C-alpha positions as a printed Julia matrix, in Angstrom:
117×3 Matrix{Float64}:
  -0.05  -0.02    0.05
   1.51   3.24   -1.13
   1.55   6.12    1.37
  -0.24   9.21    0.16
  -0.49  12.81    1.03
  -3.21  15.3     0.17
  -3.13  19.05   -0.59
  -6.56  20.66   -0.36
  -7.05  24.06   -2.1
  -9.96  26.53   -1.62
 -10.67  29.5    -3.88
 -13.09  32.23   -3.03
 -14.59  32.29   -6.58
 -14.9   28.53   -6.75
 -13.2   28.73  -10.26
 -10.9   25.79  -10.4
 -10.49  25.53  -14.24
  -6.82  25.53  -15.23
  -5.44  25.3   -11.65
  -2.9   22.5   -11.02
  -0.15  21.55   -8.78
   3.57  21.76   -9.88
   5.38  19.14   -7.98
   9.14  18.23   -7.61
  11.66  16.31   -5.59
  14.46  17.9    -3.6
  17.09  19.37   -6.11
  14.46  20.41   -8.56
  14.03  17.03  -10.0
  10.44  16.89  -11.5
   7.83  14.33  -10.62
   7.02  12.08  -13.74
   4.48  13.64  -15.92
   4.4   17.07  -14.25
   5.78  20.14  -16.08
   5.21  23.77  -15.41
   3.14  24.09  -18.58
   1.32  20.76  -17.71
   0.7   20.79  -13.87
  -1.01  17.89  -12.14
  -4.8   18.26  -12.34
  -6.81  18.02   -9.14
  -7.59  14.41   -8.1
 -11.06  15.4    -6.99
 -13.36  17.99   -5.37
 -14.9   18.17   -1.89
 -16.62  20.69    0.38
 -13.48  22.58    0.94
 -12.46  22.88   -2.83
 -10.2   20.76   -4.91
  -7.45  18.44   -3.83
  -4.49  16.61   -5.13
  -3.66  13.11   -3.72
   0.14  12.39   -4.1
   2.35   9.2    -3.74
   4.8   10.1    -1.03
   7.35   7.63   -2.33
   7.74   9.84   -5.45
   9.31  12.5    -3.26
  12.71  12.75   -1.54
  12.17  11.25    2.06
   8.47  12.27    1.99
   9.26  16.05    1.43
   6.61  17.28   -0.91
   7.66  20.4    -2.9
   4.83  22.22   -4.63
   3.31  25.34   -6.18
  -0.36  25.72   -6.87
  -0.71  27.69  -10.07
  -2.71  28.51  -13.13
  -0.3   29.46  -15.87
   2.12  32.01  -14.39
  -0.36  32.96  -11.58
   0.85  31.39   -8.46
  -0.65  30.95   -4.99
   0.92  31.36   -1.57
   2.93  34.47   -2.6
   4.39  32.72   -5.47
   6.95  30.96   -3.34
   8.21  27.42   -3.61
   6.3   25.57   -0.93
   6.89  22.25    0.82
   5.66  20.12    3.59
   6.83  16.93    5.26
   4.29  14.1     4.43
   5.87  12.03    7.19
   4.24  14.36    9.79
   1.27  15.94    7.87
  -0.58  13.57    5.54
  -3.0   16.42    4.62
  -2.59  20.18    4.21
  -5.16  22.91    3.43
  -4.49  26.05    1.39
  -6.68  29.14    1.01
  -6.22  31.32   -2.07
  -4.57  34.56   -1.2
  -3.09  33.2     1.92
   0.61  32.29    2.14
   0.08  29.88    5.07
  -0.01  26.08    5.07
  -2.79  24.69    7.4
  -2.48  21.15    8.82
  -6.16  20.96    9.78
  -9.32  21.67    7.96
 -10.56  23.56   11.05
  -7.57  25.9    11.12
  -8.03  26.64    7.42
 -11.73  27.37    7.91
 -10.88  29.62   10.84
  -8.4   31.53    8.92
 -10.84  31.94    5.93
 -13.47  33.43    8.49
 -10.79  35.71    9.81
  -9.93  36.95    6.32
 -12.98  36.49    4.24
 -13.18  36.58    0.61
 -13.57  40.05   -1.25
């Protein structure tokens, strides 16, 4: 059974067309089948938004490097992001927010504190 990690993503406008995840191993080594022009499409959709389910063994020691983007529009301040899938199997990201949340509750509280325009 492959270990997995999930990135959840919420957009205020609920417009997810064209948004994807750019993923790479440490040292900038791309994950097979993922290119900047061809990001990984979401694995599915839930009450929070869309999500990507990733096999952690594709990453260096479970360290998931990612950018959620649509073309050259990047989330989380446009920075390269990462999390340790050994300690956090799931993370939540709100659009327009640079933080990584490790619980749905925290992500929802952050959204309430900084509502959509």
